[in-house]
Each structure stands twice: as structure tokens, then as C-alpha cells.
C-alpha positions in Angstrom: -16.3 27.6 -7.3 -17.0 23.9 -7.0 -14.0 21.7 -6.2 -12.6 20.0 -9.2 -10.4 16.8 -9.6 -7.3 19.0 -9.5 -8.4 20.5 -6.2 -8.1 17.2 -4.4 -5.8 14.8 -6.2 -2.7 16.1 -7.9 -1.5 13.2 -9.9 -4.5 12.0 -11.9 -3.9 8.9 -14.0 -4.6 9.4 -17.7 -6.9 6.4 -18.1 -7.8 2.9 -17.0 -9.0 1.4 -13.7 -6.7 3.7 -11.6 -8.4 6.8 -13.1 -11.8 5.4 -12.3 -10.8 4.6 -8.8 -9.3 8.1 -8.3 -12.4 9.8 -9.8 -14.6 7.9 -7.4 -12.3 8.6 -4.4 -12.2 12.3 -5.4 -16.0 12.4 -5.5 -16.3 10.7 -2.1 -13.8 13.2 -0.6 -15.7 16.2 -1.9 -19.0 14.8 -0.6 -17.5 14.1 2.8 -18.5 10.4 2.6 -17.1 8.1 5.2 -14.7 5.7 3.5 -12.2 3.0 4.0 -9.3 3.0 1.6 -7.4 -0.3 1.7 -3.7 -0.4 0.8 -1.1 -3.1 1.3 1.2 -0.9 3.4 4.0 -0.6 0.9 4.3 3.2 1.7 2.8 6.0 3.7 -0.2 7.4 1.8 1.0 11.0 1.8 -0.8 11.8 -1.5 -4.1 10.6 -0.1 -3.8 12.5 3.2 -2.8 15.7 1.3 -5.8 15.3 -1.1 -8.2 14.8 1.8 -7.1 17.9 3.6 -7.3 20.0 0.4 -11.0 19.3 0.0 -12.6 18.3 3.3 -12.1 17.7 7.0 -11.8 14.1 8.0 -10.6 12.1 11.0 -7.9 10.0 9.4 -7.2 6.6 11.0 -4.5 4.2 9.7 -4.9 0.6 10.8 -2.3 -2.0 10.2 -3.2 -5.7 10.5 -0.3 -8.1 11.3 -0.5 -11.8 10.8 2.2 -14.5 10.8 3.7 -15.4 7.4 2.3 -19.0 7.6 -1.2 -17.7 8.4 -1.0 -15.1 5.6 0.0 -17.7 3.0 -2.7 -20.2 4.1 -5.4 -17.5 4.2 -4.5 -16.1 0.8 -4.4 -19.6 -0.8 -7.7 -20.6 0.8 -9.4 -17.4 -0.4 -8.1 -17.9 -3.9 -9.2 -21.5 -4.0 -12.7 -20.6 -2.7 -13.1 -17.8 -5.1 -12.0 -20.0 -8.0 -14.5 -22.7 -7.0 -17.3 -20.1 -6.8 -16.4 -18.8 -10.2 -16.2 -22.2 -11.9 -19.5 -23.2 -10.3 -21.2 -20.3 -12.2 -19.1 -18.4 -14.6 -22.0 -16.2 -15.7 -23.0 -15.1 -12.3 -19.5 -14.8 -10.6 -16.6 -12.7 -11.7 -13.2 -14.2 -12.3 -11.1 -14.2 -9.1 -7.9 -12.4 -8.7 -5.0 -14.7 -8.1 -2.6 -13.1 -5.7 1.1 -14.0 -5.5 1.2 -16.3 -2.5 4.9 -17.1 -2.6 6.7 -17.0 0.6 9.3 -14.6 -0.8 6.7 -12.1 -2.0 4.6 -12.2 1.2 7.6 -11.9 3.4 8.7 -8.8 1.4 5.1 -7.3 1.9 5.3 -7.9 5.6 8.7 -6.2 5.8 7.3 -3.2 3.9 4.2 -3.0 6.1 6.4 -3.1 9.3 8.7 -0.4 7.9 5.7 1.8 7.0 4.1 1.5 10.5 7.5 2.1 12.2 8.1 5.2 10.0 4.7 6.6 10.8 5.7 6.7 14.4 9.4 7.7 13.9 8.4 10.6 11.6 5.7 11.9 13.9 2.9 11.5 11.4 0.2 11.3 14.2 -1.4 14.5 15.5 0.3 15.9 18.6 3.8 15.1 17.3 6.4 17.3 15.6 6.3 15.7 12.1 8.8 15.2 9.3 6.9 17.1 6.6 8.9 15.4 3.8 7.6 12.0 5.0 4.2 12.8 6.5 3.1 15.9 4.5 2.1 19.0 6.4 -1.0 17.1 7.6 -1.0 14.5 10.3 -3.3 11.5 10.8 -5.6 11.4 13.8 -4.8 7.9 15.0 -2.7 4.8 14.3 -4.1 1.4 15.2 -2.2 -1.9 14.9 -3.9 -5.3 15.2 -2.7 -8.9 15.5 -5.0 -11.1 13.4 -3.5 -14.5 13.8 -6.5 -16.1 15.5 -8.9 -13.2 16.1 -8.5 -9.5 15.7 -6.7 -8.2 18.8 -5.5 -4.6 19.2 -1.8 -4.4 20.0 -1.2 -0.6 19.6 -3.4 2.5 19.7 -1.8 5.9 19.4 -4.7 7.4 21.5 -3.9 5.1 24.5 
């Protein structure tokens, strides 16, 4: 029997962009493609780790990238401005940019959520070799947790393998 969507990902969206993304992710998992799945760190991706283990064997690495609030605001604003200039320069060739929320309140809240998620990965034993909290981590553990500081250049500040 070939693996179906239900074999990998349990909660399939009914339609829209999320459904397309999940279908493509499901296909990549079944094929065993190497992939990077970017998230903002609001929560531990238990659903994704469970789906991956249902359908294939992967080394799963979670990397958190930390940056100061001022740098984050400045980078997001500059990226948005540059993307908007590029779009306005040639609206036929370039797609419309996404305009993220760059308010201090929102980005501070995102930083707090990321820090909480990274801390909970460690506290709940979600890394292989630890006794894990199955309710938080799922019955599967990740292979490695990396944390970087990216205020000036990418510098590793934590590696669960070291």
C-alpha cells in the first residue's frame, strides 16, 4: 500500500494555501527529500515530528535564531522596504511583498514565545537521549537542538550534541 495523506499528516486543512503547503510537505516526507520547514517558534511542532515519523526516517534538527528586539525591528522594516521598492520598480515581474507586523509589542511577544518554546524543548526532554514528556514532545524526539545568536553574524550559542 502506498502512503496516503492520512498516513503522514492527521489534520489536513480543507482548502486554501495551507492545504497546498501540507500536500507538498506530505509529498516531500514520503519521498524522503531533505527539507527545511521554517516556523516562527510560537509552539513546538509536535504535529510535524509525528507526521515525519509515521512516513519516513529523518534526522530532525530544530534551530532557533535569536536577535535583539531592535535588530529584529530594523531588519524586518528594511526587508519590507526593499521588497516594496523591488515590487514597485516592476509590478509585472515581481510579486507583491508581504508586509509583516513590525510593531515592538508584536515582535517582543514573538521573542517571548520563541524563548518559551526553546526552553520547553529542553525542560520536556524532547531531544533524543532524554526521558521526554510525551504530552508535549510526542512519542518521538528530535535529534538535535541548535540555538544561534544573529545580532551581527550567525554565532552558535547552544548545541545539544556538545
